[in-house]
N, C-alpha and C positions, 0 to 999 in steps of 0.2 A: 386807917391812914397809910398810904403806900410807904414801904420800906424797900430801898433799892440797894441790890447787890452789884457794884460795878465789876465788870470783868475787864481787867486791864492787861493789855499785851504791850510790852515795852522792851527796850534793849540798850538804853543809854541814860545818862543824866541821873544818877542815883538821888541827888539832893532834890531834883525837881519831882521825882517820883515819891519820895518821902513826904514833901510838901503837899502833893496832890492827894495822897492817901490820908494825911492827917486832917486836910481841910474837908474832905468828903465824909470821913467818919466822924468828925466833930459834930456834924448835924444829925447824928443817929443812924447813918446809913453804913453799908459794908463795902468791902472791897476785896477781891481775890485777884492776885497778881502772878502773871507769868513772865519772868525775866529771862530773856533770850540766853540759851546756853552759850552762844558765841561770844557773849559780852565778857568783860573782865571779871574773874571770880570775886576780886576785892570789892567790886560795885555791888554785886549781889550780897556779899557779906555785910557791907554797910547798910543796905536796906533792911535785911533781916534784923540786924542789931537795932537800928533805929525803931522799927515798928514791933519788936518782940513783945512788948507789954500791952499792945493795942488788941483788945479782944474782938474788935470789928475788922480785923485784917487777917486774911488766910493767903497761903500760898499754894500754887498748883503742886500736886503731889510729886510731879516729875518735870524737869526742865529739859527742853530739846532745842536743838539748833533750828532756827527758823529761817526760810528763804521766801522772798517775794514770789507769789505765784504758785507756790508748793503746797502740798497737802499739810505740811508741817505747821502752817499758820492755823488750820482748822484744828489739827490735833492739839496745839497749844491752847487754843480756846476751849476745847472739850475738857482739857485738864483742869483749867482754871474754873470752868462752869461746875464740874464735878466737885471741886474744893469748896466752892461757895454753896452748892446745895447741901452739903454735908455739914458745913460750918455754921450756916446761917438759916435756921429753919423758920425764922420769922420774915425772911425776905419775900417780898410779894412780886418784885419785878428785878430782872437782870439786864443790865445796861452795858453794852459793848464799848469800850473806850481804848485810845492809844495814849502813849505819853505825850503826844502833841496836842491832845484835846483839853479844852477848859470849859467850865460851866459859864453860861451867859445869862442865867437866871438864878434866883435864890433857890435854896433847898425847899422852902416853903411853897414856892410857885411850882417847883417840879413835882412835888407830892400832890398837890391839888390838881395839877394837870393830869397825872396818871390816875388819880381817883375818879376823874370826871367820866372816863370811858373805859369800859372793861374789854379792851382790845389789846392786840399785839401791834407794835410799830416796826415794820420791816418793808423795805423795797422788795417787791416780788413780782416781776414782770415775765411774761412768757419768753422763754430763751429764744425761740426761733421767729416768733411773730413780732417781737418788740425790736426797736432800733437801739437797744442800750449799748450794744457793742458798736462803736463807730468804725474802728479800723481794726486790721489784722485779721487773724484766723477766727472762725466762729465754730462751725459744725466740728472742726478738727480738734477743738478744745475736749471734746466729749468722746468722739468715736475712736480716737487713737489713744494709746497708752503713752503717757509722758514721764520718762524716767530723768530727764536731764532739765536743767533751769535755763530758760531762754536768755536770761540776762547774764548768766555767768558762763554758759556753755552753748552759745548760739549756734555754732556749726553742728554740735552733736545733737541739739534739740531738733533742728530741722532735717538733719540727716537721718535720725530715727524716725521722725514722722514720714518723711518721704519713703523711706524703706518699707515701713508698714503700708503705706499707700500702694507702692508697686507690688508688694506681695498679697495684697487684698486682705490685710489683717485688721480691717476695721471691725468694730464690736457694735453690739446692739445696746441701746439704752434699756435699763430694767423696764419691763413691759408696763408696769403699774405705776410708773413714776413719770410725772410731767416736769421736766427740768425748768426751773425759773432762775432769774438772775436779778442782782440789785446790788446796793451798797452794803458793804460788810458791817456797817454801824447801825446795830438794831437795838430795840428795847422789847423784851419778851416777858410775859407773865410766868409765874413759877410753874403753873401746871403744863404750860407749853414746853418749857424746859424739861420738866420731868418726862413728858411724852417724847420728847426728842431723844433724850438719854436712853429711854426704854426702847425706842426705835433703833438706835445704834447697837444695842445689845441683840435685838432680835433679827435685824435685817442685814446679815453679814454681806449678803450679795450686793446691796447698795453701798455699803462701806467700801467693799473692794472696788466698786466701779469708780467712786469719788477719789479714792486714794491716788488714782493715776490720770485724773483729769487735769487740766491746766487751769490755774487761778480758781481753785474750788471755793475759796472764801467768798466769792461772788455768786456762788450757786448752791453750796451745801445747805446752809441754814435756810436760804431763801426757797429751796425746794421742799425741805422737810416740814417747814411751818405749813405751807399750803397743803401737805399730805395730811397733817394730823390736826389742823384747826379749820373750822368752817370759814368760808370766805367772808362772812358778815362780821366775823370777829377779828379781821386783819385790817389795819390801816396801812395801805401801801405807800409808806413814806418813811423817812428817817428823821429822827429827832435831833440829828447832829447837823449843823449847818456847815456846808463846805462849798466851795466854788473852784472852777478850774480855769487856768490861764488860757491865753491863746494857744499855748503849746501842749495843752492837755495835762498840765501838772497841777496838783492841788495849790491853790492860792494860800499864801502865808499872811497872817494877820499881824499888825504892829500896834504900837501904843495908841496911835491916832484913830484906831478903828473901834474904840470902846462903845461909843454911842450907836455906831452902825450895828455892831454886834447885839446890843441889848434890844434893838428894835425888831429883830428877826424872830419869826415864830418857830424857834427851836430851843432846846434846852442846853445844848453844848455846841462848840464850834471847834473846827479843825482846819488848818493847822496854825497853831500859835508860835510865833518866833520864839526861839529861846532867849533872844536878846530883849523881847518885850517885857521887861521886868516890871514896869510901872503898870502895864495892862494886866499882867498876872496878879499883881497886888491888889488892883482895883476889883478884878472879878472875884478874887479869894474873899475880900471883905463883904462883896455883894452876896456871895452864896449863904453867908450866915445871917443875912439882914431879913428878918421876918416881915418888916414893915415896907420893904421895897415894892414899888409898882412899876409896872411896864406898858409902855404905849407901843403895840405891835403895828408897824407898817409894812414890814416884809418886803422892802423894796430892793434889798441887797442884790439878788441874782439878776433882776431886770436892769438896775442901774449898771451892774457889771457888764452885762450883754450889750447895753447901749454904748457905753464908753469903749469897749473892745471894738464894736462895730464901726465906731468913728475912726478908730486907729487903722482899720483894714482899709477904709476908702480914703485914706490921706487927710483926715480932718482932725488929726491930733495937734493940739497947741501946747500942751503942758503935760506933765507927768500925771498918769492916771492915779487915783487915790490909793490903790493898793501897791503902788511901786514906789513907796517912799524910802525904801532901803536898796542900796546897790551894793553893799558889802557881801562878801560870801558868809559871814557870820563869825562873830568873835569865838564862838565855841568849836568852830571847825579848824582842822588841820590839813593844809595843803602841802604835800611833800613833792618837791620837784627834782627829778634826776636830769641833769644837764650834761649831755654827752654828744660830741661830734660824731662818733661812730654809733649810728643808730642801732645796729645789730648787737652791739655790747650792751647798751642800755635795755634792749628788749630781752637779752638773756638774762640780765640782772632782775628784771621785773618778773620773769618767769620763775626764777628761783625765790623771789620775794612772795609770789602767790602760792608756791608750794610750801613755804615755811610759815606763812601767817594767813590771816583771814582779811587782809587788807585789799580793798579795791584799787586796781592799778590799770591805768589807761595809757597807751602808748603815745606816739607823737601826733596828738590830735590837732594841734595847731601848725604842724609841719607837713603832715602826710594825709592827702585826701582819702586814702583807703583805710585809715584807722577804724576799726569796727566801733560804731556808736549806736546806742539805742535811738529809736524814732522819738524825737522831742518836738514833733510838730513842725519840723522844717529848719529850726535854728541851727541844726548840725549839718544841714544839707550841702553846703558850700563852705569852702575855706574863708571866702569873704564874710559870710555870716558869722562863722565861728570868731573871727578876729574882732568884728564889729560889736558882737554881743558876747565878749569873752566872759565877763563876770556872770551875766545872765545864764550862759552856757554851763558855767561851772556850778552855780547855784542848783540848776536843774539836774546836773549829774549827781550832785550831793543827794538831792531829794529823790531821785530815780532809784539809786542804789541804797537809800535810807541808811547812810552812814555819815559820820562827822569826820572820817579820816579818809583821804584819797591820795594816791601817787599818780603823777603825770610825768611825761618826758618832754623836754624841750631841747632844741638845737641851741648851742651857745650863741648863735647869731640873733636870737630872739630876745635881745636885751630890753625892748620895750615891754614884752610880756612879763619878763622877770621883774622890772620895775613896778608894773601895775600890780602884780599879785603880791609882791613883797611889800608894797605900800598899803595893802588891804588890812582891815582890822582882824582878819583871821590870823591863826598861827601858821606862818609859812617857813618851811625849811628847805635848804638847797643841798643837794649832794652832787658836786661837780666830779665827773669821772673823767680824769685826764689819761689819754691813751697815747702810746707810742705810735707814730706815723711812719711807716716805710715808704720808700719811694714808689713801690708798686701800689700802696694804697692810695697815695696822693694822686698818681696817675689815673687810677680808677675813679677817684673823686672828681678829678677835672672832667673826665668823660661823662659822668653822671650829671654834673651841673652844666654841661655844654661848653666848657672852656676847651675842650679837645675832642677829637673823634678818632675813628678808626684809622684815618689816613694821615694823621697829624705827624709830621716828622720827629724822629727821636731827639733831634737837636731843639726843637722848639719845646718839646716836653721837658727837657733838662733845664731850659731857661725858666720854664714856668714853675718848676718845683720849689725854689727857694721863695717865690712870691706867695704860693699857695700855703707853704709851711708857715711863713710869716704872718699870714692873714688869720691862720688858726690860733697862733700865739696872741695875736692882737684881740681876737674875740675873747680869749680866756682872761688877758690883761684887763679888759673893760669890765668884766664881771668882778674881778678882784678889786679894781679901783672904785666900783659902785658901793663897796663896803656893806653889802647886804648882812643883815643879821642872820644867825643860824646858818651860816655858809660853811660847808664842810667840803674838803677836797680828797678824793680818793685816787691814787696814782697807780698806774700799771706797774711801776717800778717798786712800789712799797710792798712790804711783806703781808702775808695773808692776815697776821695778827694786827697789824696796823690798820689795814682796810676794814677788817671786822669791827675794830673800835669805832670807826667812823659810821659804819653801817648800824651798829647798835644805837649810837647817838641820834642818827637820823631817823630811825624807825621807832626808837624808843622800845627796844626789844632786848632780850637777854643776850649775854654773850654767846652762849652755846647756839642760839638761832642765827646770830650774826656770823659766827664761824662757818655754819652750814652754808649760808648764802655766799660768804667770801670764797669758799672752796668750790664753787661751781665750776665744773669741768669745762675747760676751753672758753672761759669767759671772754678773754681779750682776743682770741683767735680771729684771724681775718677770713 
């Protein structure tokens, strides 16, 4: 009988991780956990304490900070795999999971499924001949060395790659390696895992190569499995059911998807909404039900494609079945910096990024040029951003794999503030009130088209009181809206007073808040 060692990479929601581990191990299986070193230490301590007496739980020998697209994801996986191999000698299969995955079959079904065929389950397609990569760079992922993260340091990422291109610093792929690509969600037999670990110790040249490739979690295991396992022992598929939206983001499943998920020819599904508590409870009960039977229709992806296609040709008459939720998510925190002087807010966000690990995006609903990732076009125009504001924010939370995000809004964007503050997510506002000199107001009038280079001084002087009054009116409207969690930081207040507001807004220590509040020339024009 198969015994599964689950390899769990996670970074949030400790209670959900504890519940997932307890459910999977209650059926006699094992789990090895790597909890991202970027996460809160108290969250990891909670997980260790809750699972300390469970002999079927192991932890990676080392925790590292993980970044999407980086080698760190592969390294974290290897640390967890090594812990599982050592701790669980009876494990026959090793199954890669994330904290967003959930079992959609019973443990009994999963064990019989794996016993039926002596193969490895992993997507593994030829890197260059397949069309697995739909957009973006392809060959460049491999032949150039990537030291920066495209999501967090986009300019440096492309500057480094373009410099290597100009200087002719491309590199060769190891001669005896055929690079493959596929989903990172795999299930491998014990001997395959042991061969891979031996390969990593023996082939340092291949390890050096993959460490500086881009998105190696889609190529590393996929390549090595083909290198050490005969083709007839590889089933080129994943056992984790996932679908992608119109915009290329993983589809999230909710409470009403229970029957759909059970009918798919997969053992797990990703991603399950943190708010889908009923779905999680039903799937948890199902996992331990040895008598459960399943009718496999496997229509999920074709149905999804059909309904998505109808939307693209203007034949959409109702919400698609996967769009039953429009909230950002109860578990998510949206922090909004509201400031008329955009350069002040941007300086503040720069200081926040330097002092914390929080994802911060500038005036995405006010400024066309705000750098945003490619989300399939929803981010491409200001009109689309406003029309699909909640969808855009959900996609950004998913893209950056975070439950906390900061954005900036102009005080005139009251409709956006009302919308986001009315969401079920936790929303906090930090209004930054600045002093406005006459010179600044004149410059503002020119920027928004109320005045030009040739406007007479007398006209400008008549405009100033109106513009100043307009800015006061915007602030008054925000105050009159009586938003919850609304904090006001003033240029005229002391550093200590403003630091206290920053600490409450970001939920950080007083020392970190003081560091941010003392930013040089924060309010300078």
